[in-house]
PASEBA-1860 file (N, C-alpha, C; in nm, 3 decimals):
! residues 128
1> MQDTIVNA> 6.219/4.355/10.379/6.354/4.333/10.447/6.468/4.418/10.374 ~ 6.487/4.399/10.261/6.592/4.466/10.189/6.569/4.619/10.202 ~ 6.457/4.661/10.197/6.413/4.822/10.221/6.474/4.849/10.358 ~ 6.469/4.779/10.464/6.490/4.795/10.604/6.651/4.785/10.606 ~ 6.705/4.736/10.546/6.854/4.740/10.561/6.912/4.862/10.462 ~ 6.850/4.881/10.369/6.900/5.002/10.282/6.859/5.104/10.358 ~ 6.761/5.130/10.436/6.725/5.262/10.503/6.813/5.270/10.623 ~ 6.859/5.167/10.694/6.941/5.147/10.785/7.066/5.191/10.746
9> FTEQAKTM> 7.113/5.150/10.637/7.256/5.168/10.593/7.252/5.330/10.559 ~ 7.154/5.374/10.489/7.142/5.519/10.454/7.143/5.623/10.590 ~ 7.072/5.572/10.678/7.079/5.664/10.790/7.200/5.661/10.890 ~ 7.286/5.545/10.875/7.419/5.525/10.917/7.527/5.591/10.830 ~ 7.510/5.599/10.699/7.595/5.705/10.623/7.577/5.832/10.673 ~ 7.459/5.864/10.689/7.395/6.005/10.721/7.491/6.052/10.841 ~ 7.472/5.977/10.931/7.538/5.991/11.077/7.678/6.000/11.071 ~ 7.733/5.903/10.995/7.868/5.899/10.983/7.958/6.006/10.905
17> YAPMTKFN> 7.895/6.056/10.785/7.943/6.154/10.719/7.910/6.311/10.774 ~ 7.800/6.308/10.841/7.759/6.452/10.873/7.883/6.531/10.956 ~ 7.931/6.477/11.040/8.047/6.551/11.101/8.157/6.603/10.989 ~ 8.180/6.519/10.886/8.264/6.564/10.782/8.210/6.684/10.707 ~ 8.098/6.647/10.674/8.022/6.784/10.602/8.039/6.911/10.705 ~ 7.991/6.888/10.825/8.012/7.004/10.886/8.144/7.057/10.896 ~ 8.242/6.982/10.925/8.393/7.026/10.917/8.437/7.086/10.789 ~ 8.392/7.020/10.680/8.431/7.094/10.551/8.360/7.219/10.527
25> SLFVENME> 8.241/7.242/10.568/8.180/7.376/10.568/8.229/7.462/10.653 ~ 8.283/7.441/10.770/8.363/7.518/10.855/8.479/7.546/10.810 ~ 8.549/7.454/10.759/8.684/7.473/10.701/8.669/7.609/10.587 ~ 8.600/7.583/10.500/8.586/7.662/10.404/8.535/7.809/10.423 ~ 8.443/7.809/10.510/8.397/7.947/10.588/8.534/8.018/10.655 ~ 8.598/7.938/10.717/8.722/7.984/10.797/8.810/8.020/10.695 ~ 8.855/7.967/10.597/8.938/8.014/10.474/8.901/8.134/10.421 ~ 8.793/8.159/10.378/8.731/8.269/10.341/8.734/8.391/10.422
33> KMTDFQLN> 8.701/8.379/10.570/8.740/8.476/10.646/8.894/8.526/10.674 ~ 8.970/8.423/10.652/9.119/8.462/10.685/9.181/8.496/10.546 ~ 9.134/8.439/10.450/9.170/8.527/10.304/9.133/8.660/10.310 ~ 9.000/8.706/10.336/8.960/8.826/10.334/9.043/8.932/10.432 ~ 9.051/8.869/10.551/9.134/8.942/10.650/9.270/8.948/10.613 ~ 9.330/8.862/10.552/9.465/8.892/10.499/9.498/8.974/10.394 ~ 9.375/8.952/10.286/9.388/9.074/10.195/9.388/9.230/10.238 ~ 9.281/9.235/10.333/9.256/9.351/10.376/9.386/9.419/10.465
41> AIKSYAEM> 9.457/9.333/10.523/9.566/9.354/10.585/9.682/9.414/10.495 ~ 9.702/9.336/10.405/9.811/9.357/10.292/9.765/9.499/10.228 ~ 9.631/9.503/10.204/9.598/9.629/10.149/9.639/9.757/10.240 ~ 9.614/9.734/10.376/9.629/9.858/10.457/9.761/9.882/10.480 ~ 9.852/9.770/10.489/9.991/9.776/10.492/10.053/9.846/10.394 ~ 10.004/9.805/10.269/10.053/9.863/10.155/10.020/10.035/10.115 ~ 9.904/10.070/10.175/9.869/10.189/10.168/9.949/10.287/10.281 ~ 9.983/10.222/10.387/10.064/10.291/10.494/10.194/10.313/10.431
49> GLDQMKKA> 10.265/10.225/10.365/10.400/10.217/10.302/10.384/10.321/10.176 ~ 10.278/10.320/10.107/10.282/10.426/10.006/10.262/10.554/10.032 ~ 10.188/10.578/10.149/10.160/10.710/10.205/10.321/10.762/10.251 ~ 10.386/10.686/10.332/10.522/10.733/10.368/10.615/10.739/10.226 ~ 10.607/10.668/10.143/10.693/10.700/10.012/10.638/10.825/9.964 ~ 10.523/10.872/9.948/10.447/11.002/9.924/10.499/11.113/9.998 ~ 10.508/11.101/10.126/10.559/11.207/10.224/10.708/11.210/10.179 ~ 10.770/11.096/10.185/10.930/11.117/10.167/10.957/11.208/10.017
57> SEIKDAES> 10.867/11.167/9.925/10.905/11.245/9.802/10.869/11.383/9.791 ~ 10.791/11.422/9.897/10.756/11.577/9.924/10.847/11.649/9.985 ~ 10.979/11.588/10.009/11.086/11.645/10.082/11.156/11.735/10.001 ~ 11.155/11.884/10.035/11.221/11.964/9.943/11.335/12.066/10.012 ~ 11.330/12.046/10.120/11.418/12.129/10.199/11.446/12.061/10.355 ~ 11.531/12.147/10.444/11.571/12.087/10.584/11.455/12.080/10.668 ~ 11.347/12.194/10.638/11.238/12.187/10.729/11.154/12.079/10.689 ~ 11.113/12.044/10.581/11.036/11.938/10.542/11.091/11.804/10.577
65> MQSFTAAQ> 11.218/11.796/10.584/11.296/11.677/10.624/11.285/11.677/10.777 ~ 11.288/11.752/10.829/11.259/11.750/10.996/11.130/11.702/11.022 ~ 11.028/11.772/10.951/10.876/11.723/10.972/10.866/11.590/10.945 ~ 10.916/11.546/10.818/10.895/11.400/10.772/10.964/11.305/10.895 ~ 11.093/11.343/10.936/11.164/11.254/11.041/11.073/11.261/11.158 ~ 11.023/11.360/11.194/10.947/11.352/11.349/10.803/11.284/11.300 ~ 10.751/11.290/11.202/10.638/11.208/11.181/10.660/11.048/11.155 ~ 10.780/11.014/11.152/10.811/10.888/11.135/10.789/10.805/11.264
73> AEAASALN> 10.799/10.864/11.366/10.784/10.801/11.513/10.636/10.755/11.527 ~ 10.538/10.868/11.469/10.411/10.835/11.458/10.372/10.718/11.371 ~ 10.430/10.730/11.251/10.385/10.614/11.147/10.445/10.474/11.198 ~ 10.551/10.487/11.255/10.592/10.337/11.331/10.518/10.302/11.446 ~ 10.482/10.404/11.535/10.364/10.352/11.624/10.248/10.315/11.566 ~ 10.194/10.378/11.490/10.060/10.344/11.418/10.073/10.188/11.339 ~ 10.183/10.161/11.265/10.232/10.045/11.221/10.222/9.946/11.310 ~ 10.301/9.968/11.437/10.313/9.861/11.547/10.174/9.832/11.598
81> KKIMDDAK> 10.081/9.926/11.625/9.968/9.910/11.678/9.872/9.818/11.569 ~ 9.888/9.865/11.466/9.800/9.785/11.338/9.862/9.635/11.333 ~ 9.966/9.624/11.361/10.043/9.485/11.386/9.989/9.407/11.477 ~ 9.988/9.460/11.598/9.942/9.413/11.719/9.783/9.384/11.683 ~ 9.700/9.467/11.649/9.557/9.462/11.649/9.537/9.338/11.535 ~ 9.591/9.336/11.426/9.582/9.230/11.335/9.621/9.090/11.396 ~ 9.699/9.082/11.468/9.754/8.949/11.532/9.641/8.920/11.627 ~ 9.587/8.989/11.715/9.478/8.967/11.789/9.365/8.902/11.736
89> VFSDMAMD> 9.331/8.968/11.623/9.210/8.959/11.529/9.235/8.804/11.465 ~ 9.361/8.769/11.438/9.388/8.644/11.349/9.374/8.553/11.466 ~ 9.433/8.563/11.576/9.428/8.476/11.683/9.317/8.434/11.710 ~ 9.205/8.532/11.752/9.065/8.527/11.760/9.007/8.432/11.669 ~ 9.024/8.454/11.541/8.977/8.375/11.458/9.004/8.226/11.453 ~ 9.146/8.201/11.489/9.187/8.098/11.495/9.120/8.016/11.621 ~ 9.100/8.076/11.737/9.052/8.015/11.824/8.913/7.997/11.830 ~ 8.824/8.067/11.751/8.678/8.050/11.729/8.670/7.931/11.621
97> FKTKVESI> 8.780/7.902/11.532/8.776/7.784/11.445/8.817/7.644/11.553 ~ 8.907/7.663/11.636/8.928/7.565/11.723/8.829/7.518/11.782 ~ 8.747/7.621/11.852/8.629/7.586/11.931/8.516/7.524/11.874 ~ 8.503/7.584/11.738/8.408/7.508/11.636/8.432/7.370/11.601 ~ 8.560/7.351/11.571/8.604/7.209/11.546/8.580/7.079/11.692 ~ 8.626/7.163/11.797/8.599/7.087/11.891/8.445/7.054/11.941 ~ 8.360/7.140/11.886/8.220/7.117/11.908/8.179/7.006/11.805 ~ 8.231/7.007/11.700/8.189/6.916/11.585/8.232/6.787/11.622
105> VEEARTTA> 8.348/6.763/11.697/8.422/6.664/11.743/8.340/6.583/11.859 ~ 8.302/6.677/11.947/8.214/6.628/12.074/8.079/6.589/12.015 ~ 8.027/6.657/11.918/7.906/6.625/11.888/7.886/6.489/11.806 ~ 8.025/6.459/11.721/8.000/6.316/11.648/8.055/6.207/11.760 ~ 8.138/6.235/11.865/8.156/6.162/11.981/8.027/6.107/12.038 ~ 7.939/6.209/12.076/7.829/6.197/12.157/7.735/6.101/12.069 ~ 7.722/6.152/11.933/7.625/6.067/11.841/7.675/5.930/11.829 ~ 7.817/5.911/11.802/7.857/5.767/11.790/7.838/5.693/11.913
113> ATTATTAK> 7.847/5.748/12.047/7.828/5.685/12.163/7.680/5.632/12.184 ~ 7.596/5.725/12.145/7.455/5.711/12.138/7.414/5.598/12.054 ~ 7.468/5.603/11.933/7.431/5.498/11.815/7.479/5.374/11.866 ~ 7.600/5.364/11.950/7.666/5.246/12.004/7.558/5.157/12.093 ~ 7.537/5.263/12.191/7.452/5.210/12.319/7.306/5.174/12.262 ~ 7.267/5.224/12.151/7.126/5.174/12.121/7.108/5.093/12.010 ~ 7.218/5.052/11.944/7.203/4.949/11.846/7.201/4.844/11.908 ~ 7.093/4.748/11.837/7.083/4.613/11.874/7.182/4.529/11.821
121> PATKSSKA> 7.239/4.419/11.907/7.317/4.336/11.824/7.240/4.239/11.738 ~ 7.300/4.214/11.648/7.234/4.112/11.549/7.237/3.963/11.609 ~ 7.147/3.886/11.620/7.114/3.752/11.668/7.140/3.665/11.550 ~ 7.193/3.574/11.584/7.215/3.447/11.488/7.095/3.354/11.497 ~ 7.025/3.308/11.382/6.906/3.224/11.394/6.999/3.082/11.407 ~ 6.944/3.007/11.515/7.007/2.868/11.506/6.901/2.748/11.444 ~ 6.966/2.653/11.398/6.892/2.569/11.334/6.884/2.438/11.428 ~ 6.782/2.389/11.429/6.751/2.281/11.544/6.707/2.167/11.453
END
């Protein structure tokens, strides 16, 4: 009888903690993705800035100044496009995370509902 109680408790603990385990794994995975994304974004922005600084340092005369100034519109456009693309990717990652969390919550709710309906109420033995 004691083994049955221990086994039942173990099964209930697994059922109860499974959603938290899934959420923790999902959270860590998401943080890794977002950190990698942000580090890569920072690197690309830094490279774009450094490239512009190098081009500015190469200005020697009015002609090179005119070329540099004309190229600034292209650089600004490229930067704007990169920012918009990065914002979309970041938003997509957030939506994917939200969807997965909702799935875990729904699965936990369904499991809890199933467990509640299949659990047998304890009966008290009466002394006569």
